[in-house]
MARBA-3410 file (N, C-alpha, C, O; in Angstrom, 1 decimal):
198
-273.8,-100.1,-40.0,-274.7,-99.9,-41.2,-274.7,-98.5,-41.7,-274.6,-98.2,-42.9 ~ -274.9,-97.6,-40.7,-274.9,-96.1,-41.0,-273.6,-95.7,-41.6,-273.5,-95.0,-42.6 ~ -272.5,-96.3,-41.0,-271.2,-95.9,-41.5,-271.0,-96.4,-43.0,-270.4,-95.7,-43.8 ~ -271.5,-97.6,-43.3,-271.5,-98.2,-44.6,-272.2,-97.3,-45.6,-271.7,-96.9,-46.7 ~ -273.4,-96.9,-45.3,-274.2,-96.0,-46.1,-273.5,-94.7,-46.3,-273.4,-94.1,-47.5
-272.9,-94.1,-45.3,-272.2,-92.9,-45.3,-271.0,-92.9,-46.3,-270.8,-92.0,-47.1 ~ -270.2,-94.0,-46.1,-269.0,-94.1,-46.9,-269.2,-94.5,-48.4,-268.5,-94.0,-49.2 ~ -270.2,-95.3,-48.7,-270.4,-95.8,-50.0,-271.5,-95.1,-50.9,-271.5,-95.3,-52.1 ~ -272.4,-94.4,-50.2,-273.5,-93.9,-51.0,-273.5,-92.4,-51.1,-274.3,-91.8,-51.8 ~ -272.6,-91.7,-50.4,-272.5,-90.3,-50.5,-271.1,-89.9,-51.0,-270.1,-90.5,-50.6
-271.0,-89.0,-52.0,-269.7,-88.5,-52.4,-269.2,-87.5,-51.5,-270.0,-87.0,-50.6 ~ -267.9,-87.2,-51.6,-267.3,-86.3,-50.7,-267.9,-84.9,-50.8,-268.0,-84.1,-49.9 ~ -268.4,-84.6,-52.0,-268.9,-83.2,-52.3,-270.2,-83.0,-51.6,-270.5,-81.9,-51.2 ~ -271.1,-84.0,-51.5,-272.4,-83.8,-51.0,-272.6,-84.2,-49.5,-273.7,-84.1,-49.0 ~ -271.5,-84.7,-48.9,-271.6,-85.1,-47.5,-272.0,-83.9,-46.6,-272.8,-84.0,-45.8
-271.3,-82.8,-46.9,-271.6,-81.6,-46.1,-273.0,-81.1,-46.3,-273.7,-80.7,-45.4 ~ -273.4,-81.1,-47.6,-274.8,-80.6,-47.9,-275.8,-81.6,-47.2,-276.9,-81.1,-46.7 ~ -275.6,-82.9,-47.2,-276.5,-83.8,-46.6,-276.5,-83.6,-45.1,-277.6,-83.6,-44.5 ~ -275.4,-83.3,-44.5,-275.4,-83.1,-43.0,-276.1,-81.8,-42.7,-276.9,-81.8,-41.7 ~ -276.0,-80.8,-43.5,-276.8,-79.5,-43.3,-278.3,-79.8,-43.3,-279.0,-79.3,-42.4
-278.7,-80.5,-44.3,-280.1,-80.8,-44.5,-280.6,-81.7,-43.3,-281.7,-81.5,-42.8 ~ -279.8,-82.7,-42.9,-280.2,-83.6,-41.8,-280.3,-82.8,-40.5,-281.3,-82.9,-39.8 ~ -279.4,-81.9,-40.2,-279.4,-81.2,-39.0,-280.6,-80.2,-39.0,-281.3,-80.0,-38.0 ~ -280.8,-79.5,-40.1,-281.9,-78.6,-40.3,-283.3,-79.3,-40.0,-284.1,-78.8,-39.4 ~ -283.4,-80.5,-40.6,-284.6,-81.3,-40.5,-284.8,-81.7,-39.0,-286.0,-81.6,-38.5
-283.8,-82.1,-38.3,-283.9,-82.5,-36.9,-284.3,-81.4,-36.1,-285.1,-81.5,-35.2 ~ -283.6,-80.2,-36.3,-283.9,-79.0,-35.5,-285.3,-78.5,-35.7,-286.0,-78.1,-34.8 ~ -285.8,-78.6,-37.0,-287.1,-78.2,-37.3,-288.2,-79.1,-36.6,-289.2,-78.6,-36.1 ~ -287.9,-80.4,-36.6,-288.8,-81.3,-36.0,-288.9,-81.1,-34.5,-289.9,-81.2,-33.9 ~ -287.7,-80.8,-33.9,-287.6,-80.6,-32.4,-288.4,-79.3,-32.1,-289.1,-79.2,-31.1
-288.2,-78.3,-32.9,-288.9,-77.0,-32.7,-290.4,-77.2,-32.7,-291.2,-76.7,-31.9 ~ -290.9,-78.0,-33.7,-292.4,-78.2,-33.8,-292.9,-79.0,-32.6,-293.9,-78.7,-32.1 ~ -292.1,-80.0,-32.2,-292.5,-80.8,-31.1,-292.6,-80.0,-29.8,-293.6,-80.0,-29.0 ~ -291.5,-79.1,-29.6,-291.5,-78.3,-28.4,-292.6,-77.3,-28.4,-293.2,-76.9,-27.4 ~ -292.9,-76.7,-29.6,-294.0,-75.7,-29.7,-295.4,-76.4,-29.3,-296.2,-75.8,-28.6
-295.6,-77.6,-29.8,-296.8,-78.3,-29.5,-296.9,-78.6,-28.0,-298.0,-78.4,-27.4 ~ -295.9,-79.0,-27.4,-295.8,-79.3,-26.0,-296.1,-78.0,-25.2,-296.9,-78.0,-24.2 ~ -295.4,-76.9,-25.6,-295.6,-75.6,-24.9,-297.1,-75.1,-25.0,-297.6,-74.7,-24.0 ~ -297.6,-75.3,-26.2,-299.0,-74.8,-26.4,-300.0,-75.6,-25.5,-300.9,-75.0,-24.9 ~ -299.8,-76.9,-25.5,-300.7,-77.8,-24.7,-300.5,-77.5,-23.2,-301.4,-77.5,-22.4
-299.2,-77.3,-22.8,-298.9,-77.1,-21.4,-299.3,-75.8,-20.9,-299.6,-75.6,-19.7 ~ -299.4,-74.8,-21.8,-299.8,-73.4,-21.4,-301.3,-73.2,-21.5,-301.7,-72.1,-21.2 ~ -302.0,-74.2,-21.9,-303.5,-74.0,-22.0,-304.0,-73.8,-20.5,-303.7,-74.6,-19.7 ~ -304.6,-72.7,-20.3,-305.1,-72.3,-19.0,-306.3,-73.2,-18.6,-307.0,-73.8,-19.4 ~ -306.5,-73.4,-17.3,-307.6,-74.2,-16.8,-308.9,-73.6,-17.3,-309.9,-74.3,-17.5
-309.0,-72.3,-17.4,-310.2,-71.6,-17.8,-310.5,-72.0,-19.3,-311.7,-72.2,-19.6 ~ -309.5,-72.0,-20.1,-309.7,-72.4,-21.5,-310.1,-73.8,-21.6,-310.9,-74.2,-22.4 ~ -309.5,-74.7,-20.7,-309.9,-76.1,-20.7,-311.3,-76.3,-20.3,-312.1,-77.1,-20.8 ~ -311.7,-75.5,-19.3,-313.1,-75.5,-18.8,-314.1,-75.1,-19.9,-315.1,-75.8,-20.1 ~ -313.8,-74.0,-20.6,-314.7,-73.6,-21.7,-314.8,-74.6,-22.8,-315.8,-74.9,-23.3
-313.6,-75.2,-23.1,-313.6,-76.2,-24.2,-314.4,-77.5,-23.8,-315.2,-78.0,-24.6 ~ -314.2,-77.9,-22.5,-314.9,-79.1,-22.0,-316.4,-78.9,-21.9,-317.2,-79.7,-22.2 ~ -316.7,-77.6,-21.4,-318.1,-77.3,-21.2,-319.0,-77.4,-22.5,-320.1,-77.7,-22.4 ~ -318.3,-77.1,-23.6,-319.0,-77.2,-24.9,-319.4,-78.7,-25.2,-320.4,-78.9,-25.9 ~ -318.6,-79.6,-24.7,-318.8,-81.0,-24.9,-319.7,-81.7,-23.8,-320.4,-82.7,-24.1
-319.6,-81.2,-22.6,-320.3,-81.8,-21.5,-321.8,-81.5,-21.6,-322.2,-80.5,-22.1 ~ -322.6,-82.3,-20.9,-324.0,-82.2,-20.9,-324.7,-82.9,-19.7,-324.0,-83.1,-18.7 ~ -325.9,-83.2,-19.9,-326.7,-83.9,-18.9,-326.0,-85.1,-18.3,-325.6,-86.0,-19.1 ~ -325.8,-85.2,-17.0,-325.1,-86.3,-16.3,-323.6,-86.3,-16.2,-323.0,-87.1,-15.6 ~ -323.0,-85.3,-16.9,-321.6,-85.0,-16.6,-321.4,-84.3,-15.3,-322.4,-83.7,-14.8
-320.2,-84.3,-14.8,-319.9,-83.6,-13.5,-318.7,-82.7,-13.7,-317.8,-83.0,-14.5 ~ -318.7,-81.5,-13.0,-317.6,-80.7,-12.8,-317.3,-80.5,-11.3,-318.2,-80.2,-10.6 ~ -316.1,-80.8,-10.9,-315.8,-80.8,-9.5,-314.8,-79.7,-9.2,-313.8,-79.6,-10.0 ~ -315.0,-78.9,-8.2,-314.0,-77.9,-7.8,-313.5,-78.4,-6.4,-314.3,-78.4,-5.4 ~ -312.3,-78.9,-6.3,-311.9,-79.6,-5.1,-310.7,-79.0,-4.4,-310.0,-78.2,-4.9
-310.5,-79.4,-3.1,-309.4,-79.0,-2.3,-308.1,-79.8,-2.7,-308.2,-80.7,-3.5 ~ -307.0,-79.3,-2.2,-305.7,-79.9,-2.6,-305.6,-81.4,-2.3,-304.9,-82.1,-3.1 ~ -306.2,-81.9,-1.3,-306.0,-83.3,-1.0,-307.0,-84.3,-1.7,-307.0,-85.5,-1.4 ~ -307.9,-83.7,-2.5,-308.9,-84.6,-3.2,-308.1,-85.6,-4.0,-307.1,-85.3,-4.7 ~ -308.5,-86.9,-4.0,-307.7,-87.9,-4.6,-307.7,-87.9,-6.2,-308.7,-87.5,-6.8
-306.7,-88.3,-6.8,-306.6,-88.4,-8.2,-307.2,-89.8,-8.5,-306.7,-90.8,-8.3 ~ -308.4,-89.7,-9.1,-309.1,-91.0,-9.4,-308.6,-91.6,-10.7,-308.1,-90.9,-11.6 ~ -308.7,-92.9,-10.7,-308.0,-93.7,-11.8,-308.8,-93.9,-13.1,-308.2,-94.3,-14.1 ~ -310.1,-93.7,-13.1,-310.9,-93.9,-14.3,-310.5,-93.0,-15.4,-310.3,-91.8,-15.1 ~ -310.4,-93.5,-16.6,-310.0,-92.7,-17.8,-310.9,-91.5,-18.0,-310.5,-90.5,-18.6
-312.2,-91.7,-17.7,-313.2,-90.6,-17.9,-313.1,-89.4,-17.0,-313.7,-88.4,-17.2 ~ -312.2,-89.6,-16.0,-312.1,-88.5,-15.0,-310.8,-87.7,-15.3,-309.7,-88.2,-15.2 ~ -311.0,-86.4,-15.8,-309.8,-85.6,-16.1,-309.6,-84.6,-15.0,-310.5,-83.9,-14.6 ~ -308.4,-84.6,-14.4,-308.0,-83.7,-13.3,-307.0,-82.7,-13.8,-306.0,-83.0,-14.4 ~ -307.3,-81.4,-13.5,-306.5,-80.3,-13.8,-306.2,-79.5,-12.5,-307.1,-79.2,-11.7
-304.9,-79.3,-12.3,-304.5,-78.4,-11.1,-304.5,-77.0,-11.5,-303.7,-76.5,-12.3 ~ -305.4,-76.2,-10.9,-305.6,-74.8,-11.3,-304.6,-73.9,-10.6,-304.1,-72.9,-11.2 ~ -304.1,-74.3,-9.4,-303.2,-73.4,-8.6,-303.9,-72.2,-8.1,-303.3,-71.2,-7.7 ~ -305.2,-72.1,-8.2,-306.0,-71.0,-7.8,-306.7,-71.2,-6.4,-306.8,-72.3,-5.9 ~ -307.3,-70.0,-5.9,-308.1,-70.1,-4.7,-309.4,-70.8,-5.0,-309.9,-70.7,-6.1
-309.9,-71.6,-4.1,-311.1,-72.4,-4.3,-312.3,-71.6,-4.7,-313.0,-71.9,-5.7 ~ -312.6,-70.5,-3.9,-313.8,-69.8,-4.2,-313.7,-69.0,-5.5,-314.8,-68.8,-6.2 ~ -312.5,-68.7,-6.0,-312.4,-68.0,-7.3,-312.7,-69.0,-8.4,-313.4,-68.7,-9.3 ~ -312.3,-70.3,-8.2,-312.6,-71.3,-9.2,-314.1,-71.6,-9.2,-314.7,-71.8,-10.3 ~ -314.7,-71.7,-8.0,-316.1,-72.0,-7.9,-316.9,-70.9,-8.6,-317.8,-71.2,-9.4
-316.5,-69.6,-8.4,-317.2,-68.5,-9.0,-317.1,-68.6,-10.6,-318.0,-68.3,-11.3 ~ -315.9,-68.9,-11.0,-315.7,-69.0,-12.5,-316.4,-70.1,-13.1,-317.0,-70.0,-14.2 ~ -316.5,-71.3,-12.4,-317.2,-72.4,-12.9,-318.7,-72.1,-13.0,-319.4,-72.4,-14.0 ~ -319.3,-71.5,-11.9,-320.7,-71.1,-11.9,-321.0,-70.1,-13.0,-322.0,-70.3,-13.7 ~ -320.1,-69.2,-13.2,-320.4,-68.2,-14.3,-320.4,-68.9,-15.7,-321.2,-68.6,-16.5
-319.4,-69.8,-15.9,-319.3,-70.5,-17.2,-320.5,-71.4,-17.4,-321.1,-71.4,-18.5 ~ -321.0,-72.1,-16.4,-322.2,-72.9,-16.5,-323.4,-72.0,-16.7,-324.3,-72.4,-17.6 ~ -323.5,-70.9,-16.0,-324.7,-70.0,-16.2,-324.8,-69.4,-17.6,-325.8,-69.2,-18.1 ~ -323.6,-69.3,-18.2,-323.5,-68.7,-19.6,-323.8,-69.8,-20.7,-324.0,-69.4,-21.8 ~ -323.8,-71.0,-20.2,-324.0,-72.1,-21.2,-325.5,-72.4,-21.2,-326.1,-72.8,-20.1
-326.2,-72.3,-22.3,-327.6,-72.5,-22.3,-328.0,-74.0,-22.3,-329.2,-74.3,-22.0 ~ -327.1,-74.9,-22.5,-327.5,-76.3,-22.6,-327.4,-77.1,-21.3,-327.9,-78.2,-21.3 ~ -326.9,-76.5,-20.3,-326.8,-77.2,-19.0,-327.2,-76.3,-17.8,-327.2,-75.1,-17.9 ~ -327.6,-77.0,-16.8,-328.0,-76.4,-15.5,-327.3,-77.1,-14.4,-327.2,-78.4,-14.4 ~ -326.7,-76.4,-13.4,-326.0,-77.1,-12.3,-326.9,-77.5,-11.1,-327.6,-76.8,-10.6
-326.7,-78.8,-10.7,-327.2,-79.3,-9.4,-326.0,-79.4,-8.5,-325.1,-80.1,-8.9 ~ -325.9,-78.6,-7.4,-324.7,-78.5,-6.6,-324.8,-79.5,-5.4,-325.8,-79.6,-4.8 ~ -323.7,-80.2,-5.2,-323.6,-81.1,-4.1,-322.4,-80.6,-3.2,-321.3,-80.3,-3.8 ~ -322.6,-80.6,-1.9,-321.5,-80.3,-1.0,-321.3,-81.5,0.0,-322.3,-82.3,0.2 ~ -320.1,-81.6,0.5,-319.9,-82.6,1.6,-320.8,-82.3,2.8,-320.8,-81.2,3.2
-321.5,-83.3,3.3,-322.3,-83.1,4.5,-321.5,-82.7,5.7,-321.9,-82.0,6.6 ~ -320.2,-83.2,5.6,-319.3,-82.9,6.7,-318.9,-81.5,6.9,-318.5,-81.0,8.0 ~ -319.2,-80.7,5.8,-318.7,-79.3,5.9,-319.4,-78.5,7.0,-318.8,-77.6,7.5 ~ -320.6,-78.9,7.4,-321.3,-78.2,8.5,-320.7,-78.5,9.9,-321.0,-77.8,10.9 ~ -319.9,-79.5,10.0,-319.4,-80.0,11.3,-317.9,-79.9,11.5,-317.4,-80.2,12.6
-317.2,-79.4,10.5,-315.7,-79.2,10.7,-315.5,-78.0,11.6,-315.9,-76.9,11.2 ~ -314.9,-78.1,12.8,-314.7,-77.0,13.7,-313.5,-76.1,13.3,-312.5,-76.5,12.7 ~ -313.7,-74.8,13.5,-312.7,-73.8,13.2,-311.4,-74.1,13.9,-310.3,-73.9,13.3 ~ -311.5,-74.6,15.1,-310.2,-74.8,15.9,-309.4,-75.9,15.3,-308.2,-76.0,15.5 ~ -310.0,-76.8,14.5,-309.3,-77.9,13.8,-308.9,-77.6,12.4,-308.0,-78.2,11.8
-309.6,-76.6,11.8,-309.4,-76.2,10.4,-309.6,-74.7,10.3,-310.6,-74.2,9.9 ~ -308.5,-74.0,10.5,-308.6,-72.5,10.5,-309.0,-72.0,9.2,-308.5,-72.4,8.1 ~ -310.0,-71.2,9.2,-310.5,-70.6,8.0,-311.8,-71.2,7.5,-312.5,-70.7,6.6 ~ -312.3,-72.3,8.1,-313.5,-73.0,7.6,-314.7,-72.1,7.8,-315.6,-72.1,7.0 ~ -314.8,-71.3,8.9,-316.0,-70.5,9.1,-316.1,-69.4,8.0,-317.2,-69.3,7.5
-315.0,-68.8,7.7,-315.1,-67.8,6.6,-315.4,-68.4,5.3,-316.2,-67.9,4.4 ~ -314.8,-69.6,5.0,-315.0,-70.3,3.8,-316.5,-70.7,3.7,-317.1,-70.4,2.6 ~ -317.1,-71.3,4.7,-318.5,-71.7,4.7,-319.4,-70.5,4.4,-320.2,-70.5,3.5 ~ -319.1,-69.4,5.1,-320.0,-68.2,5.0,-319.9,-67.7,3.5,-321.0,-67.4,3.0 ~ -318.7,-67.6,3.0,-318.6,-67.0,1.6,-319.1,-68.0,0.6,-319.7,-67.6,-0.4
-318.9,-69.3,0.8,-319.4,-70.3,-0.2,-321.0,-70.3,-0.2,-321.6,-70.3,-1.2 ~ -321.6,-70.3,1.0,-323.0,-70.4,1.1,-323.7,-69.1,0.5,-324.7,-69.2,-0.1 ~ -323.0,-68.0,0.7,-323.5,-66.7,0.1,-323.4,-66.8,-1.4,-324.3,-66.4,-2.1 ~ -322.3,-67.4,-1.9,-322.2,-67.6,-3.4,-323.2,-68.5,-4.0,-323.6,-68.3,-5.1 ~ -323.6,-69.5,-3.2,-324.5,-70.5,-3.7,-326.0,-70.2,-3.4,-326.9,-71.0,-3.8
-326.2,-69.1,-2.8,-327.6,-68.7,-2.5,-328.5,-68.7,-3.7,-328.1,-68.1,-4.7 ~ -329.6,-69.4,-3.6,-330.6,-69.5,-4.7,-330.3,-70.6,-5.7,-331.1,-70.9,-6.6 ~ -329.2,-71.4,-5.5,-328.9,-72.5,-6.3,-329.5,-73.8,-5.7,-329.8,-73.8,-4.5 ~ -329.6,-74.8,-6.5,-330.1,-76.1,-6.1,-328.9,-76.8,-5.4,-328.1,-77.4,-6.1 ~ -328.9,-76.7,-4.0,-327.8,-77.3,-3.3,-328.2,-78.5,-2.4,-329.2,-78.4,-1.7
-327.4,-79.5,-2.5,-327.7,-80.8,-1.7,-326.4,-81.1,-1.0,-325.3,-80.8,-1.4 ~ -326.6,-81.8,0.1,-325.4,-82.3,0.9,-325.5,-83.8,1.1,-326.5,-84.4,1.4 ~ -324.3,-84.4,0.9,-324.2,-85.9,1.0,-322.8,-86.1,1.7,-321.9,-85.3,1.6 ~ -322.7,-87.3,2.3,-321.4,-87.7,2.8,-320.3,-87.7,1.7,-320.6,-88.1,0.6 ~ -319.2,-87.3,2.1,-318.1,-87.1,1.1,-317.8,-88.4,0.4,-317.7,-88.4,-0.9
-317.8,-89.6,1.1,-317.5,-90.8,0.5,-318.6,-91.2,-0.5,-318.4,-91.8,-1.5 ~ -319.9,-90.8,-0.2,-321.0,-91.1,-1.1,-320.9,-90.3,-2.4,-321.2,-90.8,-3.4 ~ -320.4,-89.1,-2.2,-320.2,-88.2,-3.4,-319.1,-88.8,-4.3,-319.3,-88.8,-5.6 ~ -318.0,-89.2,-3.7,-316.9,-89.8,-4.5,-317.4,-91.1,-5.2,-317.1,-91.3,-6.4 ~ -318.3,-91.9,-4.5,-318.8,-93.1,-5.1,-319.8,-92.7,-6.3,-319.8,-93.4,-7.3
-320.6,-91.6,-6.1,-321.4,-91.2,-7.2,-320.6,-90.8,-8.4,-321.0,-91.1,-9.6 ~ -319.5,-90.1,-8.2,-318.7,-89.6,-9.3,-318.0,-90.8,-10.0,-318.0,-90.9,-11.2 ~ -317.6,-91.8,-9.2,-316.9,-93.0,-9.7,-317.9,-93.8,-10.5,-317.6,-94.3,-11.6 ~ -319.2,-93.9,-10.1,-320.2,-94.6,-10.8,-320.5,-93.9,-12.1,-320.6,-94.5,-13.2 ~ -320.7,-92.6,-12.0,-321.0,-91.8,-13.2,-319.9,-91.9,-14.3,-320.1,-91.9,-15.5
-318.6,-92.0,-13.8,-317.5,-92.1,-14.7,-317.4,-93.4,-15.5,-316.6,-93.6,-16.4 ~ -318.3,-94.4,-15.2,-318.4,-95.6,-16.0,-318.9,-95.3,-17.3,-318.7,-96.0,-18.3 ~ -319.7,-94.3,-17.4,-320.4,-93.9,-18.7,-320.2,-92.5,-19.1,-320.2,-92.2,-20.3 ~ -320.0,-91.6,-18.2,-319.9,-90.1,-18.5,-318.6,-89.5,-18.0,-317.9,-90.0,-17.1 ~ -318.2,-88.5,-18.7,-316.9,-87.8,-18.4,-317.1,-86.9,-17.2,-318.2,-86.3,-17.0
-316.0,-86.7,-16.4,-316.0,-85.9,-15.2,-314.8,-85.0,-15.4,-313.7,-85.4,-15.7 ~ -315.0,-83.7,-15.1,-313.8,-82.7,-15.0,-313.6,-82.3,-13.6,-314.5,-81.8,-12.9 ~ -312.4,-82.5,-13.1,-312.0,-82.2,-11.7,-311.0,-81.0,-11.8,-309.9,-81.1,-12.4 ~ -311.4,-79.9,-11.1,-310.5,-78.7,-11.1,-310.0,-78.6,-9.6,-310.7,-78.3,-8.7 ~ -308.7,-78.9,-9.5,-308.1,-79.0,-8.2,-307.6,-77.6,-7.8,-307.0,-76.9,-8.7
-307.8,-77.1,-6.6,-307.4,-75.8,-6.1,-306.3,-75.9,-5.1,-305.9,-77.0,-4.7 ~ -305.8,-74.8,-4.6,-304.8,-74.8,-3.5,-305.3,-74.7,-2.1,-304.6,-74.5,-1.2 ~ -306.6,-75.0,-1.9,-307.3,-74.9,-0.6,-306.9,-76.1,0.2,-306.9,-77.3,-0.3 ~ -306.5,-75.9,1.5,-306.1,-77.0,2.4,-307.0,-77.0,3.6,-306.5,-77.1,4.7 ~ -308.3,-77.0,3.3,-309.3,-77.1,4.4,-310.2,-78.3,4.0,-310.6,-78.4,2.9
-310.4,-79.3,4.9,-311.1,-80.5,4.5,-312.6,-80.3,4.3,-313.2,-79.4,4.8 ~ -313.2,-81.2,3.5,-314.6,-81.3,3.2,-315.1,-80.0,2.6,-316.2,-79.5,2.9 ~ -314.4,-79.4,1.6,-314.7,-78.2,1.0,-315.0,-78.3,-0.5,-315.2,-77.3,-1.2 ~ -315.0,-79.5,-1.0,-315.2,-79.7,-2.4,-316.6,-79.4,-2.8,-317.6,-79.6,-2.1 ~ -316.7,-78.8,-4.0,-318.0,-78.4,-4.6,-318.2,-79.3,-5.9,-317.4,-79.2,-6.8
-319.3,-80.0,-5.9,-319.6,-81.0,-7.0,-320.8,-80.4,-7.8,-321.9,-80.1,-7.3 ~ -320.5,-80.2,-9.1,-321.6,-79.7,-10.0,-322.0,-80.9,-10.9,-321.3,-81.3,-11.7 ~ -323.2,-81.4,-10.6,-323.7,-82.4,-11.6,-324.6,-81.6,-12.6,-325.5,-80.9,-12.2 ~ -324.2,-81.8,-13.8,-324.9,-81.0,-14.9,-326.2,-81.7,-15.3,-326.3,-82.9,-15.4 ~ -327.2,-80.9,-15.4,-328.5,-81.3,-15.8,-328.8,-80.6,-17.1,-328.1,-79.6,-17.5
-329.9,-81.0,-17.8,-330.2,-80.4,-19.1,-330.8,-79.0,-18.8,-331.6,-78.8,-18.0 ~ -330.2,-78.0,-19.5,-330.6,-76.6,-19.3,-331.9,-76.2,-20.0,-332.5,-75.1,-19.7 ~ -332.5,-77.1,-20.8,-333.7,-76.7,-21.5,-334.8,-77.7,-21.4,-335.8,-77.7,-22.1 ~ -334.6,-78.7,-20.4,-335.6,-79.7,-20.2,-335.5,-80.2,-18.8,-334.5,-80.8,-18.4 ~ -336.4,-79.8,-17.9,-336.3,-80.1,-16.5,-337.0,-81.4,-16.1,-337.7,-82.0,-16.9
-336.9,-81.8,-14.8,-337.5,-83.0,-14.3,-339.0,-83.0,-14.4,-339.6,-84.0,-14.6 ~ -339.6,-81.8,-14.1,-341.1,-81.8,-14.2,-341.6,-82.0,-15.6,-342.6,-82.7,-15.9 ~ -340.9,-81.4,-16.6,-341.2,-81.6,-18.0,-341.1,-83.1,-18.4,-341.9,-83.7,-19.1 ~ -340.0,-83.7,-17.9,-339.8,-85.1,-18.1,-341.0,-86.0,-17.6,-341.5,-86.9,-18.2 ~ -341.4,-85.7,-16.3,-342.5,-86.4,-15.7,-343.8,-86.3,-16.5,-344.5,-87.3,-16.7
-344.1,-85.1,-16.9,-345.3,-84.9,-17.7,-345.3,-85.6,-19.0,-346.3,-86.2,-19.4 ~ -344.1,-85.6,-19.6,-344.0,-86.4,-20.9,-344.2,-87.9,-20.7,-344.8,-88.5,-21.5 ~ -343.6,-88.4,-19.6,-343.7,-89.8,-19.3,-345.1,-90.2,-19.0,-345.6,-91.3,-19.3 ~ -345.8,-89.3,-18.3,-347.3,-89.6,-18.1,-348.0,-89.7,-19.4,-348.9,-90.6,-19.5 ~ -347.7,-88.8,-20.3,-348.4,-88.9,-21.6,-348.1,-90.1,-22.3,-348.9,-90.7,-23.0
-346.8,-90.6,-22.2,-346.4,-91.8,-22.9,-347.2,-93.0,-22.3,-347.4,-94.0,-23.0 ~ -347.5,-93.0,-21.0,-348.2,-94.1,-20.3,-349.7,-94.1,-20.6,-350.3,-95.2,-20.4 ~ -350.2,-93.0,-21.1,-351.7,-92.9,-21.3,-352.0,-93.7,-22.6,-353.2,-93.7,-23.0
END
């Protein structure tokens, strides 16, 4: 069919011109496609965090996890491999949340973190010490790892979750940030509900 069109609908004089335009169009399309792929592929995890944080709010989660954290299958859970040290990512996430006026972090850690022995997981003692120092003064809770994964899975039925994977290979070191409203706290909510019941 293409041969037929080529032979009967183009004159000898404009075949070369047609081919030039066709090749130019194909190359231009390929260039645009590769540029878009490169731009999306080169978006840093920090830029993605800032972009997502503008959209996230009360009941969304941001997770900073170790290398073996599972890739969850729900569409609402977006996982990004940062390739960075875990504590660096935790610090950057905390700073980004602190700078966002609309959200407040409630931090959850694996309950198991207090019981992982140094002899079985080299570096856990230093990690714990540095993490706890970093989280001092924050609202920190501990739950069993499987319970936290279940919480995230349940939340993902309705709310988006951002998972930032790091290169840490020490177990039970994931840090879960459940976002709360930055300008309306639980006490204010209780007082308002009391007024509504009166």
